[in-house]
C-alpha positions as CSV (number, residue, x, y, z in Angstrom):
1,M,41.0,-44.9,-9.6
2,N,41.9,-46.0,-5.7
3,S,40.8,-43.8,-2.8
4,E,43.8,-42.2,-2.5
5,T,43.2,-40.2,-5.3
6,L,40.0,-39.8,-4.8
7,V,40.9,-38.1,-1.8
8,Q,42.9,-35.6,-3.3
9,A,40.1,-34.9,-6.0
10,I,38.0,-34.3,-3.3
11,N,40.8,-31.6,-1.8
12,D,41.5,-30.4,-4.7
13,F,38.1,-29.5,-6.5
14,G,35.5,-29.8,-3.8
15,F,32.9,-32.7,-2.9
16,P,30.0,-30.9,-5.0
17,V,32.3,-30.8,-7.9
18,I,33.3,-34.3,-8.0
19,A,29.8,-35.7,-7.4
20,A,28.5,-33.8,-10.0
21,A,31.3,-35.4,-12.3
22,G,30.2,-38.9,-10.6
23,L,26.4,-38.2,-11.3
24,G,27.4,-36.7,-15.2
25,Y,29.2,-39.5,-15.6
26,F,26.2,-41.7,-14.4
27,V,23.8,-40.3,-16.6
28,Y,26.0,-40.5,-19.6
29,Y,26.4,-44.4,-19.1
30,T,22.4,-44.8,-18.3
31,W,21.6,-42.6,-21.4
32,N,24.0,-45.2,-23.8
33,W,22.5,-47.9,-22.0
34,V,18.9,-46.7,-22.9
35,V,19.8,-46.1,-26.5
36,K,21.9,-49.1,-27.4
37,E,20.3,-51.8,-25.7
38,I,16.4,-50.4,-24.8
39,K,15.8,-48.7,-27.9
40,P,15.8,-50.6,-30.6
41,V,13.7,-53.5,-28.7
42,L,11.2,-51.0,-28.0
43,D,11.2,-50.1,-31.7
44,E,10.7,-53.7,-32.8
45,S,7.8,-54.3,-29.9
46,T,6.2,-51.0,-31.5
47,G,6.1,-52.9,-34.8
48,T,4.5,-55.8,-33.1
49,L,1.9,-53.7,-31.3
50,I,1.1,-51.8,-34.6
51,G,0.4,-55.4,-36.4
52,L,-1.7,-56.4,-33.4
53,I,-4.0,-53.4,-33.4
54,D,-4.5,-53.6,-36.6
55,R,-5.7,-57.4,-36.5
56,I,-7.8,-56.4,-33.6
57,R,-9.1,-53.4,-35.8
58,M,-10.3,-55.9,-38.7
59,L,-11.5,-58.7,-36.3
60,D,-13.7,-55.9,-35.0
61,N,-14.6,-54.8,-38.0
62,D,-15.7,-58.5,-39.3
63,M,-17.7,-59.0,-35.5
64,I,-19.6,-55.9,-36.3
65,R,-20.5,-57.2,-40.1
66,L,-21.5,-60.6,-38.4
67,N,-23.4,-59.1,-35.6
68,T,-25.6,-56.8,-38.6
69,K,-26.1,-60.1,-40.7
70,I,-27.4,-62.0,-37.5
71,Q,-29.7,-59.0,-36.3
72,M,-30.7,-59.3,-40.2
73,I,-31.7,-62.6,-40.0
74,L,-33.5,-62.3,-36.8
75,Q,-35.5,-59.6,-37.8
76,E,-36.3,-61.7,-41.5
77,K,-37.1,-64.6,-39.1
78,K,-39.5,-62.5,-36.7
79,Q,-41.3,-61.1,-39.7
80,K,-41.9,-64.6,-41.0
81,E,-43.2,-65.9,-38.1
82,K,-45.5,-62.7,-37.7
83,E,-47.0,-63.3,-41.1
84,E,-47.7,-67.0,-40.7
85,E,-49.3,-66.3,-37.6
86,E,-51.8,-63.5,-39.5
87,K,-52.3,-66.4,-41.9
88,R,-52.9,-68.7,-39.5
89,R,-55.3,-66.3,-37.4
90,E,-57.0,-66.0,-41.4
91,N,-57.2,-69.2,-41.9
92,K,-59.2,-69.7,-38.1
93,K,-61.4,-67.2,-39.4
94,R,-62.3,-68.5,-42.6
95,N,-62.9,-71.8,-41.4
96,R,-65.3,-70.9,-38.6
97,H,-67.0,-68.9,-41.2
98,I,-67.2,-72.0,-43.5
99,L,-68.2,-74.1,-40.2
100,D,-71.0,-71.8,-39.2
101,T,-72.3,-71.0,-42.4
102,K,-72.8,-75.3,-42.5
103,L,-74.9,-75.6,-39.5
C-alpha cells in the first residue's frame, strides 16, 4: 500500500475509521502471535513448573520426617543423660553412706 492510496482512503472514510482498522489488524496480528508462539511455550513451562513444585513438596515432606527423627533422637539422648546423672547421684549417695558407716 503506497502513501497515495492511504491518503485517498483517509479522504474517503475518515481518519478514525482507518485508524480503527489499523488497530484492529494490530490486535489480530498480536493475538495470532501470542496463540502460535507464546502459548505452546507457556504450556510446556507450566508442566515443568508443576513437576518442580511436586519435587519440592516431596523434599519438604522428607525434611519434616528427618527433623522429627532428629528431635526424637535428641529427646532420647537428653532422657538417657538425665537417667545417667540420676544414677551417678544415687551411687554418690550410696558411696558416701558406705564411707560414713565405715568411719
